[in-house]
C-alpha positions in Angstrom: 23.5 25.7 -1.3 24.5 23.1 1.3 23.5 22.2 5.0 23.6 19.2 6.7 23.5 17.9 10.9 21.7 15.8 12.8 18.0 15.1 12.4 16.6 12.5 13.4 14.3 10.2 10.4 10.8 9.5 11.2 9.1 5.9 9.5 5.9 4.6 9.5 5.1 1.1 8.5 0.9 1.3 7.9 -1.1 -1.0 5.1 -2.6 0.5 1.8 -6.2 0.2 3.6 -5.8 1.4 6.9 -8.6 4.1 6.9 -9.2 7.2 10.1 -12.4 9.3 9.6 -12.6 7.3 6.5 -9.4 8.7 4.6 -6.7 6.9 3.8 -4.0 8.1 6.6 -1.4 8.4 4.8 -3.5 11.2 3.3 -3.9 12.2 6.5 -0.3 11.2 8.4 0.7 13.3 5.2 -1.4 16.2 6.1 -1.0 15.9 8.9 2.9 16.8 9.1 2.4 19.8 7.1 0.3 21.5 8.8 3.3 20.8 11.9 5.5 22.6 9.8 8.0 19.2 8.9 10.1 19.8 5.9 9.0 17.1 3.8 6.8 13.4 3.9 7.6 10.6 0.9 4.7 8.0 0.7 6.5 4.7 -0.9 4.4 2.1 -1.9 5.9 -2.2 -1.3 5.5 -4.9 -3.9 5.0 -7.0 -1.4 5.1 -7.0 2.5 4.5 -8.2 5.8 3.6 -7.2 8.9 1.8 -9.2 12.3 -0.2 -11.1 11.2 2.3 -12.3 9.7 0.0 -12.6 5.9 2.0 -12.2 2.6 0.8 -9.0 0.5 1.9 -8.5 -3.0 1.4 -6.4 -6.1 2.1 -10.4 -7.9 0.3 -10.7 -11.4 -1.4 -13.7 -10.1 -2.0 -12.8 -6.9 -3.0 -9.1 -6.4 -3.2 -7.0 -3.0 -5.4 -4.1 -2.4 -3.9 -3.7 1.0 0.0 -3.1 -0.2 2.7 -2.0 2.5 2.9 1.3 2.7 5.6 3.7 3.9 6.1 7.4 5.5 9.0 8.3 5.3 9.7 11.9 7.8 13.4 14.0 7.9 13.4 16.8 9.8 15.4 18.7 13.3 14.7 16.0 16.6 12.7 18.2 18.4 10.3 19.0 15.4 10.0 14.6 15.1 9.3 13.9 19.3 6.8 16.8 18.3 5.3 15.2 16.3 4.9 11.7 17.8 1.4 12.4 19.1 -0.5 13.0 16.5 1.3 9.4 15.0 -0.5 7.7 18.2 -3.8 9.9 18.1 -3.8 7.9 13.8 -1.8 4.6 14.2 -3.5 1.0 15.5 -2.1 -0.5 13.4 2.1 -0.4 11.9 4.9 0.5 13.4 6.4 3.8 13.6 11.2 3.8 13.8 12.5 7.1 14.8 16.5 6.9 13.5 19.0 9.6 13.8 20.8 10.7 10.3 22.7 12.9 9.5 21.0 15.1 6.9 22.5 16.7 3.8 19.8 19.7 2.3 20.8 21.1 -1.2 18.4 23.8 -1.6 18.6 26.7 -4.0 21.0 26.7 -7.5 21.7 28.5 -10.9 18.5 30.2 -11.6 17.4 30.6 -8.5 
């Protein structure tokens, strides 16, 4: 089955070493997104990047970093994403949060389902 329509993409850019209550921040965000009933979350680990500090973090073998950039992406209905934003106010102390309107096409079910 194919469903499509307007949605909002929430992208959160943080560092791999960012924590909240001694736990990885990205895990806490994903857990809270699931608890909030958002459609899904994906965490992508960057191989190189820099933020406000201007310090480049890289995965190159000669300069291995333990604090690579992470990108957490969530897509859902605008009202659900906007309702989730206050959670990020509580969690993110150093990072960037982006919201973008998108047109989403969702495929679900198929032969044998």
